[in-house]
Every structure is written in C-alpha cells, then in structure tokens.
N, C-alpha and C positions, 0 to 999 in steps of 0.2 A: 395693309395694303392700303392702311392709314402713313404706312413711313414709305410709303411711292413717293422716290426722288421729283417724281414726273407728274405726280398730283400735287406736290409742292410749286415745281413749275409752273405749271398750269393755272394754278392761285396767282403767284408773280405775276404772269404776262397779265390778267387778267387784272389785279387790283392796282400795279404801279397806273396806267391808263386811265383807269377809273381816278383817283389819285389824281391823276396832274387835272382832271377836267376838272371835281370838284375845287382842287387848288385855285384853278382859273377860274370860275362861278364862286366861289368864296372873297376871292381876289377882288372879282370884278366889285360887287356888293361892297370893299372894305374903300378899292378907289373911288364908287360912287359921296359915301359919306364925308370923308376926306375930300373932295369937292366941294363937298354943299358944305361942308365945314367950314369952308373958306365966308362962305354968306353966313348964316348966323347959325350960334344953337337950340336957334328956333325950327330952321329948315331942316336940322337934321331927326328933330324929335318927331316931326310932322310926318317927315319921309318913311321914320321907324315907326311910327303908331299905322301908318298904310301898310307895311310889310309884314303886320300881323295881321291886317286884315288879308292883304294879296294870299299870305302863309295859308293861311286856311281855309281860301279857296282853294288853294290849285291841292288841298286837302284829295278834298271832291272827284279830283282827275285819281289820284294816290288809289285810290279805290279801282280804277279799271290796271292801272300800272304797276302795284303787286301784285296783283293777280297775272299778268299776261307774264312777268317775270318769273316767277315759279313756275306757272304752266307751261310756259317753250321751254323753261331749263331740263325740267321734266321730260318735257318731247325730244328732247334733243340727244338727252341721256338712252332713250329710244330708241332714234333713230329713226322719228317718224316726220319727215320731213313735212310733207302734206299737212299733217295735222298741226303742225309750228306754221307755215301758213296759212292756213285757215285762220290759226288762234290768231298770232296774228293783226291779219286783217281785220277780220271782226273789232277787235282791240280796239284799234287806230282811230276806226268809223265811229263807235262808242264814246270815244271820246272827246274827238271833232265835234257830235252832236250835243254832246252834252257841254265844252266848250264854249259852245258859240248860245247857246242855253244864257248860262252862265258870264259869259260877260254883255252881254245884252241887258244884264240885269242890273250888275253894278257902272256901265254906261248911264242907267238911264236913273240910276239913285245912289250916287257916291255920296252925296250931303246925310242920307238916311244912315246911312250905315255909320258915318263920322258920329252923327249926332248918338247916336247910341253908344256908340265908347266914351260919349260925355266931352269930347274932345274942348279945348281952350281957343277958347275966339281968337285968340293973337296967333292959331297956327290951324287954325278953319280954313282957310283963304289958299294957301302953300298946298296943305290934305287932300284937299278937296279936288285942287287939280291932279296933282301926281293920281291921286285913283283913281279918275275920269279916264284917263291916260293908259296907266298900265293894264287898268279893271276892262276896259271896253275891248282890249285885243291879247286876255287870258286865253283862249280857243288858239291863238299860234302858243304858249304855253303849254296849255293840254299837248298840243300836237307833236309838241318840241320834245315830252320826255315821255311819250310813247315810242316815238322815235330809238331815242334812247334804248329804254327797255329791253327793245326787241334788239335791237343789234350787239347787245350786250349777254343777250342770254344766248345767244348764238357764236360767243366767243369773238366779238370782232368790236371790242370796246375802244380800240384806235381810232376808228372813225368817228363816233361822236368829241372825242382827245379834239381830232385834227379840227373839227365843227367849233371848237370850244375853245380856240387858239384864236380861228382867225374873227369868231364873234367880240371874243373880249376885248382883240382891235378894238374891230367899230364901235363898240360901243364906249373903250375911253375915248377916240379920239371924238364921238359927236356927242359926247358930255363936253369938253374939252370948247367943242363948236358952238354947241349952243347954251352950259351955261354961262360961260366967260362972255358969247360972244364974238368971238374968233374967225378966221377966215372969210368975212365977210357975211357971216351968218347974225342973225337977231342977240339980242343979251337977253336970254329967255329964261335963266333961273332956275328953279323945279322945276318947270314945266317941260324947260329944255333937256336935264336928264330923263324925265318920261319921255318926251319921244325918243332922244336915243336907246332905251332902253325897249322900247314897243320897235323898232323899225331892229337891231340886232338878233330880236327874238324874230321877227320875218327872215332872216336872211338864215336862221341855225337849222327853220324848218326845210330852206327850198333846199341848204348841204346836205341833209341828214335823208331827206328822198330819195337826191340823189345818190347816195355814200349805199343806202337801199337798194336803186336799179344797179347801180354800178355790180354789185354782188348779185344781182341774179333774182334776186325780191325782189317779186310783183308785187306789189296788192290790192292794186285794184283793178285785177282780171276779175271779170265777172263770173267765173266759173268758181271761184274761192266762194261765194254765196246761195250758191242753184247744191242742194239745199239753203236754204237761210244757218248757219252755224248754232243754231241756238245755244245746243250742249258745251260749244265752245263758250259762247260768254255765262251762261251758268255757273262751267267750271272756273275760268275766270271771276265773276265777284262774291261765287263762297268764298272765297282764300281772300278777294282783296275787299270785303264790305265790311268781315274784324279784321284784317288787316292794317286796312288802311285809315280804320273806327278809332285804333290805341291814336294816330298822329293824328285826327282828328276830334278826340278828346284833351291832347295835350295843345292839342292849340288852341282848345277853347279854352281850357285853363289861363292859359297864358296872356288871353285877351280878357280874361278875368283881374290876372294879375296884373295889368298893367293896367286899366282901373283903376287899381288900389294903387299903384307909384302915380298915375296918374295925378293921384290927392296929395302926394305930397310934391308935387308943384313941377314945373318944366327940369329943372335944373336936375331931379330926379330921373324924370324920363328919358332925358340927352345919355346921361351917363350910363344908363342901361341899355339905351345904344349904340351907346360905342365897345360897351363891354360886349355886349351877344356880338357884335364884329370883331371881339378880339380874341375872347375866347372860343370862338368857329376852329383858330387853327389847332385849339387841342383838340378834338375830336374829329376831327378832320379827317386821320387816316382812319378812324374805326368807320367812319360814314365808307368813305371807298370799300374798306377788308372787309362791310357789312353786305355790300353789293357784291361782289365777287366773290363769297363766301357763301353767298346763299346761294347764289348760280350754281358755285364746285358742287353745295354739299344737293341741289334739286335736280345738277343731272346723275350724279353719284346713285340718291334715292330712286330717280328714273331709273339708272341701270340695275337698280336691285342690291346696291349695294348700304346698306343703311349702317353697319359697322365702321362702314372705312371716313362715311359720311360726318358720324358721329366725333369718330376721334379728331376731324379735321376740322367741325367744331370747336372743343377743346383748344385745339389748335391756336386759330384763329381770337378767342378770347384770351385768351393770355399775352397773344402780341397785343392784341388791341391796351388790352391794361396798360402799361410798361408802353406803349407808348405815351400814351393818350395825359397816362399822371406826367412823364418824364417831360414831356409837352407844355405841359398847363405851369409845370414847378418852374419851369424856365420863363412862361409868360410871367408866371408872377414876379419875379423875381428882375424881369426888365420892364416892369409896369412902368417906373418912374421916370423912364426915358423912351415908353411907348405913347403913353398917353396922353402928356403936353406936346404930342404933335399932331391932336388932336382936339385940343381946347387949348383954353387957359385961362378957366374960371376955374381958383382954387377949391369953390369947394363939390366942383364935377369931378375935378382929378383927384381928391382923395376921396372919394365914394368909391370911386373907380379902382384906389389902392387896395381899398379892406375887401372888396368883393374879389380880385384879384386872386387874393390870398383863398378865400372860402372856396372859390372855383375848384380849387385841385382836389375837394371833395364830389366836388358833383360832377366831374369828370372820368373819375375811379369806375363810377356805377352807370355812368351812360355812355361808357363805351360797354360797358355786357350788356345794359338793355337793347343798344343799335345793335349788336350781335344776335345774339338771342331770339330778340323780334324778328329781323330778316330772315334767317335761319330759322325759326319757326314757323312760318309763314312759306320760305321755300320748299319745307317737307307736306304743306299741305296742312298744317294744324297753329292756324292762328286765335283761335281762339282766348287761348291763358296767357297770351301775353296782354290781350284785350281787356279781359278780368282783372289782372294785374293791374294794368295802367287806373285802369280809370278808378282801382280803389285807392291807392295811394296818389295820384296827380290831383285828385279831390279834398283824397283826404291828409293830406301833408302837405304836398306844393300847396295849393289853392288858399285851405284855411287854414294854411304853417305862414303861408304868406300874410294874412289880415291882421292873425294874433301876433308875428313875432314883426311887423313891418308896421302894422299902423297901433292895434289894442296896444300894443305894451314902448312903439315907438322907439322899435329897432333901427325902421328905414329901407334904406336897400339891402342893407345887410344880413337884416335879419330876413326879409326874404330870399337870402340868396341861402341863408342855414335850413331855407325852408325845404329850397330845389334839393341838395343837400341829404337831405333826411329820405324824402320821394326817390332819387335814384339809386339811393343806396338799399333803400329795402325790396324797390322791385329787381333790385343786379341778385340780388340774391339769390331768390324768390322762382325767377326766369334762370341763374346760369344750373342751380339745384337742375332745374327742371330737363334742362336740354344734358348734362350731364347724366342723368338720368335713366335716357333712353326712353321717358315711359312717350313720345313723342310718335315712335315708332310704329309703321301700321295700322295710324289715325291718321292718317293724310288724305286728304279727297281727293288728290293728283293719282295718287296709287291705285284707288278704285278705276281710277280711264284707263293711266298709261303701262298696256301689257308690258 
C-alpha cells in the first residue's frame, strides 16, 4: 500500500497548499523585517526579541492544536464525522478561552516580560510597544491556528492558503501605510507594524470561520457540547501536552540563548534576527511536509494501515532532507547578495555569512526532527520526541551556546555550531525510532478510534 500512487498524490495535494501557505506566512515576517530595517537595526532587534516571547506563548496554544490535528486526522481516517466535529468544537473553545487569558496577561505586563529578557534600554521602548499590541490580541492567533488545523485534518488545506493570501496582502499594505505614514495614515514605525499585524490576524479568523461554515462544519452547535465532550478534550491534551511540550522547551531554550546573544551586543542580536528570517526558507518545505505527512499518517493509522504509514513517513523524511539541504546550500552561496539587502553594517554582514554556512548542518537535522516529531504525535506517541528533545535542546544547544559562544569566545558562529550538534543528535535518534516501527500500536488515539 505504501507504493500506492493515490497515497502519494494525496500527500502532494496536502503538501502544496500547506507549503504555499507557510511560505506566505514566512514571507510576511521577512517583509516586516525588511520594512523595519529601513528604520534601524535596533528596530529589527526589538521586534526580533518580541517574536521570541510571542513564539513561546503561541506554543501554549499548540498544546491543543497538535492534539487536534492528530485526533481529527484519525477520526477522518476512521470515517467518524460526529466525533470529528465534537473534537474540533471543543478544541476551538479551549484555545479561545486560553487565548483570552494569555492575551490579558501579556497586555497588562509587557515590560515585565522584556525586563526578564534583560532587554537593553535603547530598544526597550519599541519592544514594549510592539509586544503590547501583538500580545494583547494573541487570542486571534490562537483561534486562527486552531481553525487552520481543523480544515487541514479534513483534507481542506486549500482554504487556509486562500486566507493567507488575503491576510498577507492586508498586512503588507497595512505595514506600508502605518510604518511610513502613507495614504494619509500617521507615521507610527514599529507600533504601526504591530497594529497591521493585529488587524490582519482578525481578518484571518473571520475568513477561516466562513470557510468552515461554507463546508458545512458548524462548530457552534450546542448539540456538540451535550453532553460536554470531556473525553475528546482528554484525548487532545494527552497527545498535545507532550507534543507541544517539545516545542515549548525548544522555545524556552531559544529565549535563554537569545539572552546569551544579547550579551554579545545589539549587532549580534540583529544578525541573529536577519539569519533566522533568511534560513527559515531552508526548512519551510519540511514544515509543510511535516504537517501534511502527519495528517496522512494519522489517517492511515486511524484506518488500521500502520505499515503503509511507516513507509510513507520514511519517504517524507528522505524528501525533506534532500530539499532542506539543497535550499540551505544555495542560501549560503547567495548570502553575499542576500544579507546586504537587509543591512549595511559590515560586522553584521560578516557574522551572517559565516552563520549561513554552519546552518547547512543545522537544516539537515532539523528536517528529520520536524518530520518525525509531527508524525510520532499524529500516531499518538509524542513522549519519545519530548524526552529526546529536552535532553539535547538543553544539553547540546543551550549549554553548548554558552560554552562555545560566550566562554570560548566564538560568538554567534559558535552558538550555531551548538545548534547543529543538537539537531543532528536528535535527528539520529528520532529517525531510528520511526524506521524501527516501535511506535506502532502504542498511540493514545488508536485506543479510542475503533
């Protein structure tokens, strides 16, 4: 069955729209950085720090989203539409409530979070303004990622893509108008970028809700909550907590590492922000393939086709490695032309160029980790990537960043070498786990989907 061309075509039909959607989202972030770089490198550093905090907070919502994708995909594979609808409804309700709570906390205390990051005073003002606006409306992002996960798990990945196109256009136009004061709007700089981001996220939620209603999936029917589906919520959290836990620990380790980079100065901090926004294109295909592969694997397991799921996963891993390594190599070669488009600071340019070459090793391991992490969660076996991830994220990446970057004085390049060690070690262990098939018949969802 793993050689069934229909299965490959299904994977392709899911991967392409998810890839294009992810590309648009990443491009939007890069456009923000390019626009803000016209103001100053400090503005870029401020927003880069805020995004570290926001990314960590978004992982709180990923607890529900990871579990939702896995459980819904298996219910689709088992052709249990009512269980799918009840799971989707309780997932959306849960993330909205948690989103409102987190948004309230961030909106009232942005300076507290920034002080904990030891943010320099010369960028504190801009960082505080951006975090206030984007953090206060995080519940919109929580709703958006949940709605997208529900649509994808039901093989409707094209709708989030269409929404992303509209949202990207709205965000770029909003940035242009509010950052630089065009078309009669006030010139607001970093605050304008934040407001444009919030408005575009609101548009995203409205359009995704319309898409669900258009396809006949009414998640607001009271019948779905009578009785309240506590069992569905437990299934989601049983997979989502360890699944998102890996991402959460990664985000926390990155915040600690950002603290170390902050010790190197604003130039190193700006260089890291530029590099992160450049290299994301190296693993964007792996991200898309990880989501589509997890959905297909989850549906296969839900239908009782474990062997086909294992071979499809191996195919996805190989494809992701080749693609990520090729793109990262081309990016490193083109770095001498790409980086000067973002900054004219010669020290920042030099740091970025060295890091881009080291990043080739990082992307090889990251491709495997993205694929295996998503797929192990989708079959209800998320504990293994969590344990492996925590061990090496802190033992290799975080500790190694301090030793190589700070103690031994190799700076940002030394820290990237520590990242390469982390990703490679995790990739070796998680790749072997998937290929061995030891995850079969151990999933939480399998026991609940007949």
